[in-house]
N, C-alpha and C positions, 0 to 999 in steps of 0.2 A: 690262293687260300692260305692263311697262316698255318704253320706246322705246329701240331700239338705234340711236344716231345714225349709226354707220358705214355702215348699210345702209338708207337711207330708202325705197328702192323695194320693200322686202320686209318681211314680218312674221316675226320670230323668235319662234315660239310656244313656251311653256314654257321660255323662256330669260330669265334675270334680268340677265345681264351677259355680256360677252365679255372675255377676257384673252389676251395673246399666247400662242400654242401653244408648248409646250416643245419639240416636235419640228420646228417651223418658225415662227419668230417673225413671219413675214409673214402668218401665219394667225391668226384670232381664234377662240379656243377657246370653245365654248358651255358656260355654266354654268347649271344650273337654279336655284341660289341664289347670291346675292352672296357673294364670297369672305369678307367680314367676318362674315357669318353662318355660312357653312360651317366656318370655322376654329374656331368655338366649339362645334361638335358633337363627338361622339365621333370618334375618328380614322377609323374605317371609313366612317361617314356623311359625313364631310368629303370623302372621295374619291368616294363614290357620287354626291353631288349635283353633282359636276363632270363627270359623265357624262350623255349626252343621252337618258335614258329618257323617251319621250313627247315629245321636242322635235321641232319641225318648222320648216322654212323654207317660207314661203308667199308666193305672189304671183299676180297676175292679169296676163297679157299685155294691153297696150293694144289690140292688134288680133289677130285670129286667126292671121295669118301672121307676127306678130312672133316673133323668135327671142331667147331669153333665155339668156345664158351664166352658169352658176354654177360657180365654182371651189371645190373642197372638198378636204380631206385628213383623215386620221385617224391616231391615235397608232400603230395597228397595223392589220393587215388586217381589214376588216369589210365591211358593205354597208348600203345604204339602198334605199328604195322610193319611186318617184315616182307619187303618186296624182293624178288630175285629178278634183277634187270627190270623189264616192264611188267613182270607177272605179279599180280595182286594176291595177297594172302586171302584165305577163305574167311578169316575173321581176325579182329584185332587181338592183341595180347595185353592182359592187365598188368599194371605197374603200380607200385605204392612205396611208402616210406621204408619198408623192410627190403634190403637188397636181395635180389633174386637172380640166379644164374640161368641163362637161357642157352640151350645147346642148339647150334644151327649147322646145317650141312646142305649141300646142293640137293634140291628135291629130285627124287628118282626119275621122274619123266623129263625134267630139265636136263639131267645127265644124258638122256637118250636122244635128245634132239638131233636130227640128221638133216635139218634144213635151216637156212638162214631165217632169222626172225627180225622183222622190221621193228625198230624201236630205238630209243635214245641210248639205252644202256645194254651192254653185253649181258646175256642171261645169267652169267655166273657172278655178277656183281650183286652182293647182298647189300640191301639198303634198308636200314632200320629207320623208319620215318616217325618222328615225334610230332605230337599235336601242339597247338599253340599254348596250351597249358596242360598239366602243371609243369613247374620247373623239374628238370631231369638231371641226374648225375650218373656218370660212368664210374664203376668201381674197379673193374678188371676186364681184360680181354686176353684169353689164352687160346692156343691152337695154332695150327699151321696155316697162316693167312698173310695177305699183303694188301696194301692200299691198291685201289684200281689204277691201271695205267691210262694215260690220256686217250688211247685209241679204244678204250672200253667205256668212255664217257662221251657226252655230247661235245661238239666242237664249239658251240656258242653258249656263252653264259649271260643270262638275263637278270638284271638287278631291278627290283621293284621296291619303291617307297610309297607309303600311304598310310591309311587308317586301319581300323578293324576290318574294313571291307577287304583291304589288301591282305591282312592276316588271315582272312577267311572265317570270321567269327561265327557266322550262321551257316556255314557249309557243314556237311555231315562229317567230313574228314579233311585233313590237310591236303590230300591229293585231289580234292574236289573244289578247291577255291579257284578263283579266276586266274591267279598267277600260275598255279600248277597246270590248269587246263590250257592256258596260252602256251606255256613251255612245251607241254606234251604235243600240242598241235604242230608246233614249229620245230620239234625235236631239239629243244634247247635245255640247258640246265638252269637252275634258279638260285638266286640269292634274295631272300625275302626279308626286307627291313620294314615291314608294316609295324605300326605302333598304335595299338587299339586305344582310342579315346585321347590320344596324345600326339598326333602327327602335326606338330606346330611349326614345322620347318625350322627347327632349332639350328643355329649356326654350327655347333659342334657335329651334328649329324651330317650336314652338308659337307663340312670339311672332311669328315671320315670317308664318306662316299667318294669324294673327289680324290682323296689320297690313295684309294684302292686302285690297283692296276689289273684286276682279274675279272673285269666284266666287259662285255662287248656291246650291250644295248641296255638302256634303262627307261623305265617309266616312273614318273613322279606324279602321284595323284594328290592334288593340293586344293583345299583340304576341308572336308566336311567337318572335321573336329574343330577347326578354327571358326567356321561359320556357326556351328552349334553352340560354341562357347562365347559367341557374340564378340569376337575380336572385331574391332572397327576395321572397315575395309582398308583404310590407309595403313593400319598396322599389319594387316595381311599382306598388303602390297610390299611393304618394306621387308618383312621377313621372307616372303616367297621370292622376291627379286634377288635378295642376297643368296638364298639357298640355291636357286636355279643357276645364277651366274657363277657361283663358286664351282659347281659341278661342271658346267659347260666350259669354263675357261681351262679346267684341268683335263678335259676330255674332248678336244676339238675333233677327233677322228671317230668318236663313237656316236651313233644315233641316240638321241634323247627325245622322248615324247612326254609332254606334260598333259595330264588328263584333267580336264575341268570337272567340276562337281558332278557325280552321278546324280540322276534324278532321285529325289527323296521327298519326305513328307512336306516340306514347305512348298514344293511345286504342285502338290495335288490335294492338300486339305484346305478347308475353310480357315481363313485367318492365318495361313502359313506365310512366313516372311519370304515370299518368292522374290521380292526386290533385292534382298540381301544376297540370295543365291545367285541371281543374275549379275549382281555387281562383282561377286567373287569370280564368276566365269569370265566376265569381260576383263577384269584385272589380270587374270592369268594369261589371257590372249595378248594383252598389251606387253606383259613381261617378256613373253616369248618373242614377240615381234621386235622388241628392243634388244634382245640378246644377240651378241656377236658370236654366232656358232653356225657353221655351214650345214649342219644336219640336225637342227632342233625343230620341233613341230608341236602343234596342239592336236590332241584328240579330244573330241567333245564327249564327255561322259554320257550325255543324253543320246548320243548316236550308238552307244554300246548296248543299251538295255532300256526297258521301261520298268515300272515298279511292279508289274504283274507277277514277276518271279521272286518277289521279296518276302521276307518274314513279315509278321503282322505289325511290326513297329514302323513299317514303310521307310526304313533306313538301311537295313542290312539285307543284301541279296541272299536268298536261300539257294539251294542246289540248282533250281531252274534258272535263277538270275545269274548265278556264277557261270553256268554253262553258256548262257547267252553272251555274257561279257567276254568270257574266254574265247568263244568262237569269233566274235566280231573284233576283239582286240588282236587276235592272231592274224586276221586278215589285214587289219590296219598296219601292224608292225611288219608283216611280210612285204608290204609295198614299200616300206621305208628302209629295209635292211637288205643289202646286196648279198 
């Protein structure tokens, strides 16, 4: 994970760089991808990777009674959640354009734990989880704290690329999307590179994922966005093939699973273009079959869920759909990862 020099006492997870926030230049806006990579993506993806889907600010207080002050703002009204290790907050915290300082300390009962707690994270790891929107900026971090140590974090890091479904657009919160649910079931950490409405398998994104050496397993969900935008199947084949092969060639030792289109409205409504959806699925199977990688595989999106747990657009899984995908994907990945 890239080091953010401005904030040495914390870890900015799923953050590649910070830039001055447009709404308040005293704040450092969190970007999931470097701007020089983002600017070479399609226009919508450029915007999406400057949003904090799956991004976290993490720290460990040096003592249980240490108070850590974190000053944050957001481009517009939103919210975040403060987890302590695996423990969920009672309610989210509001955030907006006016910078606000939040005082955080180890909760009283967490301090008194006298038993081992099963979970991916040490209970004293404070995790500020941001939602997929709005854009967020950090202004200051003060207090006696440090970044988490490796033994306080999961051993395995899972990278996910995909559409708004991967970002968790219709889930109630970021920790309830299928990527987060999968990681929790397998006790993994997550890098979420979902791009709502814009997962076009752009070459710069594939190159960026390929260049990173901080992930152990990846899923590539390719790509309802391209099908919805009526990319010809041969154009999808060209872009997806280059995307998959670039990542696979750079990571011969990491398991990679390509997820075919989840079931969605063309599969189940009158006059839906089910033929296009089937062509996309078949094409991705062919790409994977042709790819020279010892541990690449296909996971059928339709084996992970049906549309009964979706929102009413019959495109985005709601909480029930995300739960089903997460449970089934965790089982599939557990069989593929030693």
